N, C-alpha and C positions, 0 to 999 in steps of 0.2 A: 122597458124587459126587454126589447127586440134586439137593444145594442148589447144587452150582455148575454144574451143567448148565443149572438155572434161572436161576440169574443169570445166565450165558452168554448162553442163548438169548434173554433179555428184553434185552440188552446187543444183540445181534447182530441182532434185529428190529427195534429201537428206531431204529438209524440216525441216532441225536442225540448230539453229543458236548457235554462242557462243556470248558473251557477252562481245564483241571489241569497242574498239574506230571505228568509221564509216571509211572506206578507201574510199574516193569519187571514186577513179579508179577502185578500184572492185565493187564497188554501180553499177557503170556504166555499166561495163562491164557484171554482172549479168543482170541487169536489162534491157541491150539491147537488150542480148540472151532471156530471156524471152520475150518480147514485141515482139522482130523479129522473133521469131517463132510465138506468137501469130497470129500477121500479117499474117506468112505465111499460119497458121491454119486457116485463113479466119475470124479473129473476125474483128467487125465493127470498121473501121479506129477511127470513132470518141472515143470510149474506148480506143483503143489503145496510141489516141494523148493524151488522158485525164489523162491517167497513167504517159505516157511520161513523161508529164508538171510536174507533182507531182515529179517523180524521180529528173527530172532537178533541182526544186525546195531541193530535199534532196541533192541534190550532190553540191549546192552552203553553204548550211547551213554546211556539213561535211569537205568542204575542207578548209586551212588554209589559202589560199588566193586567188586572181582572175587567178593566171599562174596555180594552182592546178586545179581550178574548169575549166577550159579554157583547160586544157590537160584532164581532165574525161569525158568532153562534147564531145570532138573529140574522144577519144575513143567510146562513147555512140554510135555518129553518122556512125564512121565508120563499128561496130559490126552490129549494127540494119541495115544498109544497106545491108550489105554483109547477112543477113538471111532473109530479110523481101520479097524478091520476090521468089514465088511460082516457085517451079523445080520439076521435076521429081526426083531428087536426093534426096532420103529421108535418105541415108547411115548416123549412128552419130544423126540424130535427135529423141527426144523422139517422144512418141505418142499423136497426137494433144488432145487425151480426157486427157490427163496428162498435156498439156500445160494449154489449157483450165482451168482446175482445180485449177492450181497453179497462171495462173493468177486473176481468181475468188477471192482467196484466199488475192491477192494482192489488189488487189479491196477493200475487206473485211475490210481488215488493213488500206486501206486509209479513207474508210468512217468512221471507228473509232476513228483515228485520229484525224477528221476533217478536212482532203485534199481535200474534194470533195464539191462541190457547194450544 
C-alpha cells in the first residue's frame, strides 16, 4: 500500500498529465487516493460522492470490457476505503490544503466537461 500511496502522491502533486490512453485501473487508483484523502480532510460527503460517481462513469468509458471495469472499480473501493477514515497518522499524506485545491480542480474539470448536474 505504501508504494501506491507514494506513486499516487507524486501524480496528485505533480498536476501534469501526459496524453496517453486512459488506463482504468490507474484512473481508479489516482481518483481513489484523491477522493479518500479529501474525505479524510473533511470535505463534505456529497461532494466526494458526486466526484466518485463521475470517476466511476469515466472508468466504465475507459475500460475495454466489463471485467476491466470491475477490476478498476474494485481497486477504487480498496484504496478509497483504506484512506477515507480520519486518523492521527499523517505520515505520507499531502497537506489538506493541497488535497482540497486538487479536488476543487477536479470538480472544475467535471463542470467544464458537463459531468455535473
